[in-house]
C-alpha positions as CSV (number, residue, x, y, z in Angstrom):
1,M,7.2,40.8,-8.5
2,K,5.7,41.1,-12.0
3,I,6.7,38.3,-14.5
4,E,6.1,38.0,-18.2
5,V,2.8,36.6,-19.4
6,D,3.2,33.3,-21.2
7,D,1.4,32.9,-24.6
8,Y,-0.8,30.1,-23.2
9,Y,-2.2,32.5,-20.6
10,R,-2.3,35.5,-22.9
11,E,-4.7,33.6,-25.1
12,K,-6.9,33.1,-22.0
13,G,-7.1,36.8,-21.4
14,V,-4.4,37.3,-18.7
15,I,-2.8,40.7,-18.9
16,A,-0.5,40.6,-15.9
17,I,1.1,38.0,-13.7
18,Y,2.6,38.6,-10.2
19,L,4.8,36.1,-8.4
20,N,4.7,36.1,-4.5
21,T,5.7,33.8,-1.7
22,N,3.1,33.0,1.0
23,K,3.5,32.0,4.7
24,E,4.0,28.3,4.1
25,P,6.5,29.2,2.2
26,R,5.3,28.4,-1.3
27,R,5.4,30.5,-4.5
28,V,2.0,31.7,-5.7
29,V,1.1,33.3,-9.0
30,T,-1.7,36.0,-9.1
31,M,-3.1,36.5,-12.6
32,K,-5.0,39.7,-13.6
33,Y,-7.5,39.2,-16.5
34,D,-8.6,41.7,-19.1
35,N,-12.1,41.8,-17.5
36,G,-10.6,43.0,-14.2
37,E,-10.9,39.6,-12.3
38,M,-7.9,38.2,-10.4
39,H,-7.1,34.5,-9.7
40,S,-4.3,32.8,-7.8
41,I,-2.7,29.4,-8.5
42,S,0.5,27.8,-7.3
43,Y,3.7,28.6,-9.2
44,A,4.2,24.9,-9.8
45,K,0.8,24.7,-11.5
46,Y,1.5,27.8,-13.5
47,L,4.9,26.3,-14.7
48,Y,3.3,23.0,-15.6
49,T,0.4,24.4,-17.5
50,S,2.4,27.0,-19.4
51,T,5.1,24.5,-20.3
52,Y,2.8,21.7,-21.5
53,K,0.1,24.1,-22.8
54,C,-2.7,22.3,-21.0
55,D,-5.1,22.7,-18.1
56,V,-5.1,20.4,-15.1
57,P,-8.4,18.5,-15.1
58,E,-10.7,18.5,-12.1
59,G,-9.6,15.9,-9.5
60,E,-5.9,16.2,-10.4
61,E,-3.1,18.2,-8.9
62,I,0.5,19.2,-9.7
63,D,2.8,17.4,-7.3
64,H,6.5,17.9,-6.4
65,I,8.1,14.5,-7.0
66,N,10.9,15.0,-4.4
67,G,8.5,16.4,-1.8
68,D,10.2,19.8,-1.6
69,R,7.5,22.4,-2.3
70,M,10.0,25.1,-3.1
71,D,11.7,23.0,-5.8
72,D,9.7,24.2,-8.8
73,R,11.9,22.8,-11.6
74,I,9.7,21.4,-14.4
75,E,11.4,18.0,-14.2
76,N,10.3,17.8,-10.5
77,L,6.6,18.3,-11.3
78,Q,4.0,15.7,-12.1
79,K,0.3,15.6,-12.6
80,I,-1.4,13.0,-10.2
81,S,-4.9,12.5,-8.8
82,R,-5.9,14.4,-5.7
83,R,-6.4,11.2,-3.8
84,L,-3.0,9.9,-4.6
85,N,-1.4,13.2,-3.8
86,K,-3.2,13.3,-0.4
87,N,-1.9,9.8,0.5
88,K,1.5,10.3,-1.0
89,G,3.0,11.2,2.4
90,K,1.7,7.9,3.9
91,M,3.3,5.9,1.0
92,R,6.9,6.8,1.8
93,K,8.1,3.5,3.1
94,T,11.5,2.0,3.5
95,M,11.5,-1.3,1.7
96,I,14.1,-4.1,1.9
97,I,14.7,-7.2,-0.2
98,R,14.0,-10.4,1.7
99,E,14.1,-14.1,0.7
100,C,11.0,-16.2,1.4
101,P,11.9,-19.1,3.8
102,I,9.3,-21.3,2.1
103,C,9.8,-20.8,-1.7
104,H,13.1,-18.9,-1.7
105,K,11.6,-16.2,-3.9
106,K,13.0,-12.6,-3.4
107,F,10.4,-10.0,-2.5
108,L,10.1,-6.5,-1.0
109,F,9.2,-6.1,2.6
110,E,8.6,-2.9,4.7
111,L,11.5,-2.4,7.1
112,R,9.3,-1.2,10.0
113,N,7.4,-4.5,10.0
114,L,10.6,-6.6,10.4
115,T,10.4,-6.3,14.3
116,S,6.9,-7.9,14.4
117,H,7.6,-10.3,11.6
118,P,11.2,-11.4,11.9
119,N,11.0,-14.2,9.2
120,P,8.3,-13.1,6.7
121,C,7.0,-15.0,3.7
122,C,6.5,-13.6,0.3
123,S,2.7,-14.0,0.4
124,R,-0.2,-15.2,2.5
125,K,-0.5,-18.3,0.4
126,C,3.2,-19.1,0.9
127,G,3.1,-18.3,4.6
128,G,-0.1,-20.1,5.2
129,I,-0.9,-23.1,3.1
130,K,2.6,-23.9,1.8
131,S,4.2,-23.5,5.3
132,R,1.9,-26.3,6.7
133,I,2.7,-28.5,3.7
134,N,6.4,-28.2,4.3
135,K,6.1,-28.8,8.0
136,Q,4.2,-32.1,7.4
137,T,6.8,-33.5,5.1
C-alpha cells in the first residue's frame, strides 16, 4: 500500500513509500529514492523519525514500550540502546515489596526468588554483617 511521503523524508530524496506487513507479522516501510535506490525500515522507526524529525543514531533502536510489535502508536515508541533492547525481555520481572527482618526497611524483591529465600534482607550488608550483630545481642 502506497502512503504519503513525509516532509522529513522528502528532503532526503524519498519519492515513494510503501507500507507492507512481513511474516513476523510486523509492518515494514519500503522507501524509493530519486536515484532509484530502495531501502526498508520498520514502520515504528519510520513513525518515530518522521514525527520527531531526527535520525536514530548507530547503536540505538526504536522499541515498543508495551512489547506489542504491532502497536505502532507514537506514544508506545521509545529510542533505547541496542544492548538494552536486546536484554529487555530478560528484564521483565515481577517484583514485590518486602520488609527487611533486620532493619525493617521496605525494599523490592523479585517474586520468583521468594521460594529459595523465604525471609530476604534488603541488602548483603544487612543480611550478613548486621544479622550477626543482632544475633549476638
